[in-house]
Residue frames as a rotation matrix with the C-alpha (Angstrom) as fourth column:
MET 1
0.857 -0.438 0.271 107.66
-0.266 0.075 0.961 132.44
-0.441 -0.896 -0.052 96.86
LEU 2
0.645 -0.735 -0.209 111.39
-0.078 0.209 -0.975 132.30
0.760 0.646 0.078 95.95
ILE 3
0.883 -0.460 -0.097 114.51
0.295 0.383 0.875 131.06
-0.365 -0.801 0.474 97.75
ARG 4
0.699 -0.715 -0.013 117.77
-0.524 -0.501 -0.689 132.85
0.486 0.489 -0.725 97.41
ILE 5
0.850 -0.527 -0.003 120.71
0.438 0.703 0.560 130.55
-0.293 -0.477 0.828 97.91
VAL 6
0.706 -0.706 0.044 124.18
-0.614 -0.642 -0.458 132.07
0.352 0.297 -0.888 98.35
LYS 7
0.748 -0.589 -0.305 127.37
0.658 0.717 0.231 130.00
0.083 -0.374 0.924 98.66
LEU 8
0.746 -0.509 0.430 130.14
-0.559 -0.829 -0.011 131.84
0.362 -0.232 -0.903 100.41
THR 9
0.596 -0.687 -0.416 133.71
0.679 0.708 -0.197 130.58
0.429 -0.165 0.888 100.83
PHE 10
0.915 -0.189 0.356 135.74
-0.328 -0.863 0.385 132.29
0.235 -0.469 -0.851 103.53
LYS 11
-0.198 -0.966 -0.166 139.42
-0.279 0.218 -0.935 132.29
0.940 -0.139 -0.313 104.63
PRO 12
0.068 0.215 -0.974 139.49
0.660 0.723 0.206 130.13
0.749 -0.657 -0.092 107.67
GLU 13
-0.689 -0.321 -0.650 140.67
0.717 -0.432 -0.547 132.86
-0.105 -0.843 0.528 109.96
ASN 14
-0.904 0.407 0.133 137.69
-0.348 -0.879 0.327 135.03
0.250 0.250 0.936 108.72
ILE 15
-0.382 0.817 -0.432 134.90
0.468 0.575 0.671 132.54
0.797 0.054 -0.602 109.71
PRO 16
-0.421 0.293 -0.858 134.42
0.867 -0.146 -0.476 134.08
-0.265 -0.945 -0.193 113.32
SER 17
-0.821 0.078 -0.565 134.04
-0.064 -0.997 -0.044 137.62
-0.567 0.000 0.824 111.70
PHE 18
-0.746 0.615 -0.256 131.46
-0.192 0.170 0.967 136.24
0.638 0.770 -0.009 109.23
GLU 19
-0.295 0.761 -0.578 129.36
0.764 0.551 0.335 134.62
0.574 -0.343 -0.744 111.85
ARG 20
-0.563 0.041 -0.825 129.43
0.555 -0.721 -0.415 137.78
-0.612 -0.692 0.384 113.82
ILE 21
-0.915 0.227 -0.333 128.25
-0.387 -0.725 0.570 139.82
-0.111 0.651 0.751 110.71
PHE 22
-0.584 0.744 -0.325 125.47
0.087 0.456 0.886 137.30
0.807 0.489 -0.331 110.06
ASP 23
-0.374 0.413 -0.830 124.26
0.909 0.341 -0.240 137.28
0.184 -0.844 -0.503 113.67
GLU 24
-0.664 -0.038 -0.747 124.18
0.320 -0.917 -0.238 141.12
-0.676 -0.397 0.621 113.65
SER 25
-0.828 0.211 -0.519 122.45
-0.532 -0.589 0.608 141.45
-0.178 0.780 0.600 110.29
LYS 26
-0.909 0.417 0.002 119.96
0.373 0.811 0.450 138.63
0.186 0.410 -0.893 110.22
ASN 27
-0.161 0.893 -0.421 117.11
0.752 -0.165 -0.638 140.49
-0.639 -0.419 -0.645 111.99
GLY 28
-0.275 0.122 -0.954 117.62
-0.314 -0.949 -0.031 143.45
-0.909 0.291 0.299 109.69
ILE 29
-0.966 0.068 -0.250 117.25
-0.204 0.394 0.896 141.10
0.159 0.917 -0.367 106.62
LEU 30
-0.645 0.740 -0.191 114.11
0.761 0.646 -0.064 139.72
0.076 -0.186 -0.980 108.22
ALA 31
-0.352 0.458 -0.816 112.82
0.338 -0.751 -0.567 143.20
-0.873 -0.476 0.109 108.73
PHE 32
-0.869 -0.017 -0.495 112.60
-0.407 -0.544 0.734 143.70
-0.282 0.839 0.465 104.95
GLU 33
0.150 0.988 -0.028 109.20
-0.775 0.100 -0.624 143.43
-0.614 0.115 0.781 103.45
GLY 34
0.629 0.301 -0.717 108.66
-0.715 0.587 -0.381 139.99
0.306 0.752 0.584 101.99
CYS 35
-0.417 -0.868 -0.272 111.35
-0.524 0.473 -0.708 138.25
0.743 -0.153 -0.652 103.79
SER 36
0.722 0.668 0.180 109.95
-0.515 0.345 0.785 135.35
0.463 -0.659 0.593 106.01
LYS 37
0.929 -0.313 0.198 113.02
0.079 0.691 0.719 133.44
-0.362 -0.652 0.666 106.86
VAL 38
0.465 -0.868 -0.177 116.91
-0.730 -0.263 -0.631 133.62
0.501 0.422 -0.756 106.72
ASP 39
0.920 -0.249 0.304 119.07
0.028 0.813 0.582 130.40
-0.392 -0.527 0.754 107.46
LEU 40
0.288 -0.947 -0.138 122.80
-0.957 -0.282 -0.067 129.76
0.025 0.152 -0.988 107.68
TYR 41
0.984 -0.029 0.175 124.28
0.009 0.994 0.111 126.43
-0.178 -0.108 0.978 106.84
GLN 42
0.194 -0.974 -0.115 127.90
-0.937 -0.219 0.274 125.32
-0.292 0.054 -0.955 106.91
ASP 43
0.529 0.011 -0.848 129.37
-0.601 0.710 -0.366 122.54
0.599 0.704 0.382 104.92
LEU 44
0.942 -0.039 0.332 130.20
-0.241 0.608 0.757 119.49
-0.232 -0.793 0.563 106.89
LYS 45
0.618 -0.728 0.298 133.44
0.770 0.636 -0.044 118.57
-0.157 0.256 0.954 104.92
ASN 46
-0.342 -0.766 0.545 134.72
0.788 -0.550 -0.278 122.06
0.513 0.334 0.791 104.28
PRO 47
0.147 0.494 -0.857 133.93
0.946 -0.323 -0.024 124.46
-0.289 -0.807 -0.515 107.25
SER 48
-0.714 -0.409 -0.569 135.05
0.249 -0.907 0.339 127.42
-0.655 0.101 0.749 105.25
VAL 49
-0.861 0.496 0.112 131.98
0.029 -0.172 0.985 127.11
0.508 0.851 0.134 103.05
PHE 50
-0.672 0.719 -0.179 128.64
0.159 -0.096 -0.983 128.49
-0.724 -0.688 -0.050 103.98
PHE 51
-0.638 0.624 0.451 125.21
0.557 -0.030 0.830 128.74
0.531 0.781 -0.329 102.42
THR 52
-0.800 0.536 -0.270 122.59
-0.182 -0.646 -0.741 131.39
-0.572 -0.544 0.614 103.12
TYR 53
-0.579 0.787 0.215 118.92
0.713 0.360 0.602 130.55
0.396 0.502 -0.769 102.26
SER 54
-0.770 0.501 -0.395 116.56
-0.158 -0.749 -0.643 133.59
-0.618 -0.433 0.656 102.39
PHE 55
-0.565 0.727 0.389 112.89
0.815 0.565 0.126 133.15
-0.128 0.389 -0.912 101.59
TRP 56
-0.871 0.101 -0.480 111.12
-0.161 -0.983 0.086 135.97
-0.464 0.152 0.873 99.79
GLU 57
-0.010 0.990 0.142 107.54
0.094 0.142 -0.985 136.51
-0.995 0.004 -0.095 98.82
LYS 58
0.909 0.168 0.380 108.31
0.384 0.015 -0.923 137.82
-0.161 0.986 -0.051 95.43
GLU 59
0.157 -0.884 0.441 111.36
0.974 0.063 -0.220 138.76
0.166 0.463 0.870 93.32
SER 60
0.232 -0.003 0.973 110.69
0.253 -0.965 -0.063 142.47
0.939 0.260 -0.223 93.71
ASP 61
0.968 0.085 0.238 111.15
-0.213 -0.231 0.949 142.13
0.136 -0.969 -0.206 97.62
LEU 62
0.526 -0.848 0.070 114.51
0.745 0.499 0.443 140.39
-0.410 -0.180 0.894 97.13
GLU 63
0.015 -0.521 0.854 115.54
0.831 -0.468 -0.300 143.13
0.556 0.714 0.426 94.63
ASN 64
0.657 0.249 0.712 114.49
-0.101 -0.906 0.410 145.96
0.747 -0.341 -0.570 97.09
TYR 65
0.941 -0.339 0.000 116.72
0.092 0.255 0.963 144.30
-0.326 -0.906 0.271 99.61
ARG 66
0.267 -0.843 0.467 119.69
0.931 0.352 0.102 143.92
-0.250 0.407 0.878 97.19
THR 67
-0.035 -0.358 0.933 119.58
0.628 -0.734 -0.259 147.54
0.778 0.576 0.250 96.32
SER 68
0.881 0.472 0.029 119.31
0.236 -0.491 0.838 148.81
0.410 -0.732 -0.544 99.81
ASP 69
0.285 -0.791 0.542 121.86
-0.729 -0.546 -0.414 150.75
0.623 -0.277 -0.732 101.82
PHE 70
0.565 0.017 0.825 121.61
-0.719 0.500 0.483 147.95
-0.404 -0.866 0.295 104.45
PHE 71
0.902 -0.240 0.359 122.73
0.354 0.887 -0.298 145.25
-0.246 0.396 0.885 101.96
ARG 72
0.642 -0.717 0.270 125.45
0.064 -0.302 -0.951 147.40
0.764 0.628 -0.148 100.52
THR 73
0.342 -0.465 0.816 126.79
-0.915 -0.362 0.177 147.98
0.213 -0.808 -0.550 104.10
VAL 74
0.628 -0.016 0.778 126.59
-0.370 0.873 0.317 144.19
-0.684 -0.487 0.543 105.07
TRP 75
0.924 -0.211 0.319 128.00
0.379 0.612 -0.694 142.97
-0.049 0.762 0.646 101.78
GLY 76
0.622 -0.737 0.264 130.84
-0.336 -0.555 -0.761 145.55
0.707 0.384 -0.593 101.83
HIS 77
0.213 -0.524 0.825 132.00
-0.963 0.032 0.269 144.01
-0.167 -0.851 -0.497 105.20
THR 78
0.678 0.219 0.702 131.34
-0.211 0.972 -0.100 140.54
-0.704 -0.081 0.705 104.16
LYS 79
0.985 -0.170 -0.020 133.11
0.042 0.352 -0.935 140.46
0.166 0.920 0.354 100.83
THR 80
0.348 -0.927 0.141 136.47
-0.794 -0.372 -0.482 141.41
0.499 0.056 -0.865 102.27
LEU 81
0.046 -0.339 0.940 136.48
-0.796 0.556 0.239 138.00
-0.603 -0.759 -0.245 104.12
PHE 82
0.913 0.407 0.013 136.08
-0.325 0.748 -0.579 135.74
-0.245 0.525 0.815 101.00
ALA 83
-0.192 -0.907 0.376 138.61
-0.231 0.414 0.880 133.28
-0.954 0.082 -0.289 99.85
ASP 84
-0.827 -0.047 0.561 136.64
0.468 0.495 0.732 132.61
-0.312 0.867 -0.387 96.75
LYS 85
-0.880 0.475 0.011 134.00
-0.344 -0.653 0.675 134.13
0.328 0.590 0.738 94.42
PRO 86
-0.550 0.743 0.381 130.51
-0.359 0.201 -0.911 133.90
-0.754 -0.638 0.156 95.87
GLU 87
-0.885 0.455 -0.095 127.63
0.110 0.403 0.908 132.11
0.452 0.794 -0.407 93.94
ALA 88
-0.685 0.728 0.043 124.06
-0.318 -0.245 -0.916 132.73
-0.656 -0.641 0.399 94.12
TRP 89
-0.846 0.532 0.024 120.89
0.330 0.488 0.808 131.20
0.418 0.691 -0.589 92.81
SER 90
-0.505 0.850 0.149 117.14
-0.784 -0.380 -0.491 132.30
-0.361 -0.364 0.858 93.08
VAL 91
-0.926 0.201 -0.320 115.03
0.041 0.895 0.444 129.08
0.376 0.398 -0.837 92.99
ALA 92
-0.061 0.941 0.333 111.35
-0.985 -0.111 0.132 128.15
0.161 -0.320 0.934 93.45
LYS 93
-0.601 0.070 0.796 110.13
-0.343 0.877 -0.336 124.98
-0.722 -0.475 -0.503 95.27
VAL 94
-0.552 0.330 -0.765 108.92
-0.707 0.302 0.640 122.39
0.442 0.894 0.067 92.71
ASN 95
0.324 0.622 -0.712 108.11
-0.096 0.771 0.630 119.57
0.941 -0.135 0.310 95.01
SER 96
-0.444 -0.470 0.763 108.35
-0.800 -0.175 -0.574 118.82
0.403 -0.865 -0.298 98.75
SER 97
-0.490 0.187 -0.852 107.95
0.311 0.950 0.030 115.88
0.815 -0.250 -0.523 101.03
THR 98
-0.730 0.248 -0.637 106.41
0.642 -0.068 -0.763 117.93
-0.232 -0.966 -0.109 103.69
PRO 99
0.134 0.881 0.453 102.89
0.962 -0.226 0.155 119.57
0.239 0.415 -0.878 103.49
GLU 100
-0.813 -0.425 0.398 102.50
0.381 -0.905 -0.189 123.35
0.441 -0.001 0.898 103.26
């Protein structure tokens, strides 16, 4: 299992557009093989900053999504809304306080 974390910073006037894009595309992301969860978080101190967390069974599942026409379309619309360059990390859980 890997978790893909993406930090996205938007122009304030573009936040509603991004939220709409996310709402319209989250089920499409979940439909990809290996994706079990997609969450959206907003920074409490800077509402222009969002984080997406997507949970993937294996790296090849994430790569299949990232090379898909679906991703290219969604990302094409999303990147026009940015105020800053996005950042992304692929991480694995090392320890947890909750049982699995």
